[in-house]
C-alpha positions, 0 to 999 in steps of 0.5 A: 447486413447479411445473416452471416454478418449478424451471426459473426457479430453475435459471436463476437459479442458472445466471446467478448462477454465471456472474456469479461466474465472470466476476467471478473471471476479471476479478479474476485478470486485474486482478492478472496480474503482480503479486507478493504482498509479504506472506504473511499469516502472518509478517513474512518478507521484512521487516525493521523498524528501531528499535522492532521491537515496534511491528509485529505480524501478526495475523489476516492483517494487518500492525499497526503500533502503537507508537513510531516504526519502519519495516518495510522489504521486504527479500525473501528476502535481508535483505543484498540487498533487491530493487530496484524502479524502475518499478512498480505497488504496491497494499496494502489499508489500515485506519487507526484514529482519529488514526492516521498512517503512510505507504508509502515507495518507492525507499527503503533499509533504515536502522537508525533515524530517518525514511528519508532515501531515497525518497518517501513516500505518506501514510496519515493520515485524522484525525490532527493532521498535516493532510496526508492520505492519498494525499499525496506527502509533502513534494511534493504535499499532499492536505488532504482525506481520500479514506477513512475510519478503520475502514474498509478502502481501497486505496492504489496507488502507480505510478511510471513514469519521472519520473511518480508517481501515487497512488490511493485506491480507484481515484481518482487523488489525485496525479499528479506529474512530478518535475522534478530541479531542484526535488528537495529532500533525498533526496525523489526518484526513483531505485530501491530497496525499499518501507517502511511507517511506524509513526509514534507510539505513538498511531497504529495502522494495519493493512496486507494484501494487499500486492503489487507489479508490475514495469513496464518500465524 
């Protein structure tokens, strides 16, 4: 190997290392202010409602598969779950074929049934329900899946005041401003915690890297 080849190789390695450093710094800067809600090892900080067996932690992922159940974020004290009003929520999600799930926000723990309080960001790429991933369930419908089964995607929910934005892999699916005069039932903004949904025994969905950043009220 000539000295020129060695110098070129060294330069290539240095450039590659610099790119990795910049990329890492950018990723850290992007996540600045976010707090992790899932430790990757257990369901610590979470509380399941009915059918608790629908939830497992496997290989650093929360897996929901089984009869209807909801997994509520309760933090360190299940008796006093943290309240979130304005926030930026992110999670990496993987759906299996025909799966149906959802990410609730501004909700509160309840022992059974579909959550009566808060909104749901839909997670569903191919189930029988035509309302697809990224929809604001029962409020704004998206009928075209923005992601594919068996592939990880990132779903984000941003709430500021009466505005709700839902993104999938960086693409805005919903940008909705809530009009209190049009609110139906408990589907309204207020404040509360988050919940993941196990919809039915035929649905399997995986969640990981769940985090949130509080935004000014």
